[in-house]
C-alpha positions as CSV (number, residue, x, y, z in Angstrom):
1,M,175.0,25.9,13.8
2,N,175.0,24.6,17.3
3,W,177.3,26.9,19.3
4,I,178.2,25.9,22.9
5,Q,180.1,28.0,25.3
6,V,183.3,26.1,26.3
7,G,185.2,28.6,28.5
8,K,187.2,31.8,28.6
9,L,189.9,32.6,26.1
10,D,192.2,33.1,29.1
11,D,191.6,29.4,30.1
12,I,193.7,28.4,27.1
13,P,197.3,29.4,27.3
14,R,198.9,31.1,24.3
15,Q,200.5,28.5,22.1
16,G,198.8,25.9,24.3
17,S,195.6,23.8,24.3
18,R,192.7,22.5,26.3
19,I,190.4,19.5,25.9
20,V,186.6,19.7,25.7
21,H,184.6,16.5,26.1
22,T,181.6,16.2,23.8
23,A,179.2,13.5,22.9
24,S,181.2,12.7,19.8
25,G,184.6,12.6,21.7
26,E,187.4,14.8,22.8
27,I,188.0,18.0,20.9
28,A,191.3,19.9,21.4
29,L,191.1,23.7,21.5
30,F,194.3,25.5,20.5
31,R,195.2,29.2,21.0
32,S,197.8,30.9,18.8
33,V,200.1,33.6,20.0
34,D,197.8,36.2,18.4
35,D,194.7,34.8,20.2
36,E,193.1,32.9,17.4
37,V,191.3,29.7,18.6
38,F,191.2,26.5,16.6
39,A,189.5,23.2,17.3
40,L,190.4,19.7,16.0
41,D,189.4,16.2,17.1
42,N,192.0,15.3,19.7
43,R,193.4,12.4,17.5
44,C,196.3,12.7,15.1
45,P,195.4,11.3,11.7
46,H,198.6,9.1,11.8
47,K,198.0,6.8,14.8
48,G,195.5,8.6,17.0
49,G,198.0,10.5,19.2
50,P,196.7,13.1,21.6
51,L,197.1,16.4,19.7
52,A,196.3,18.5,22.8
53,Q,199.6,17.2,24.3
54,G,201.5,18.4,21.3
55,I,203.7,21.5,20.9
56,V,201.9,24.5,19.3
57,H,204.0,26.6,17.0
58,G,202.5,29.3,14.9
59,K,199.3,27.9,13.5
60,R,200.5,24.3,13.7
61,V,200.7,21.6,16.3
62,T,203.3,18.7,16.4
63,C,201.9,15.4,17.6
64,P,203.7,14.1,20.7
65,L,203.8,10.5,19.4
66,H,205.5,10.6,16.0
67,S,206.1,14.3,15.4
68,W,203.5,14.7,12.6
69,V,202.8,18.4,12.1
70,I,199.1,19.4,11.7
71,E,197.8,22.7,10.4
72,L,195.4,24.1,12.9
73,E,193.3,26.0,10.4
74,T,192.5,23.0,8.3
75,G,193.5,19.9,10.3
76,S,195.7,18.7,7.4
77,A,199.0,17.0,7.9
78,V,202.0,18.9,6.6
79,A,203.8,17.2,3.6
80,P,205.2,14.7,3.2
81,D,202.7,13.3,5.7
82,V,199.1,12.8,4.4
83,G,195.9,12.9,6.5
84,C,193.5,15.1,8.2
85,A,192.2,15.6,11.8
86,P,188.5,16.7,11.6
87,R,188.2,20.5,12.5
88,H,185.4,22.4,14.2
89,D,184.4,26.0,14.0
90,T,185.1,28.3,16.9
91,K,184.4,31.9,17.7
92,V,185.4,34.2,20.5
93,E,183.0,36.9,21.7
94,S,183.9,39.2,24.6
95,G,186.6,36.8,25.8
96,I,184.3,33.8,25.8
97,V,185.1,30.8,23.5
98,F,182.3,29.1,21.6
99,L,182.5,25.8,19.7
100,N,180.3,24.6,16.9
101,V,179.3,21.1,17.8
102,K,178.2,19.1,14.8
103,A,175.0,17.1,15.3
């Protein structure tokens, strides 16, 4: 795995997000109320809306464009919608967030 340090856990607000720019595009980091961190491509599978600008609730984010709800753990759209935002592995060590960047 190719882990890169992307910042401190405290840089991401609880039930909020932050964008990381990578060679393959923007990745949205999301932090749940219980400090879990998830990473998805910053594009809704519906029409490419900016997921990082969505509302985080529980372990889901609602896209700001057309209100599609996306599961943060899998990137899958919640039924009846169908689609998936590519997800990326994350880990938090001593308050530092790491992202696995796929080569």
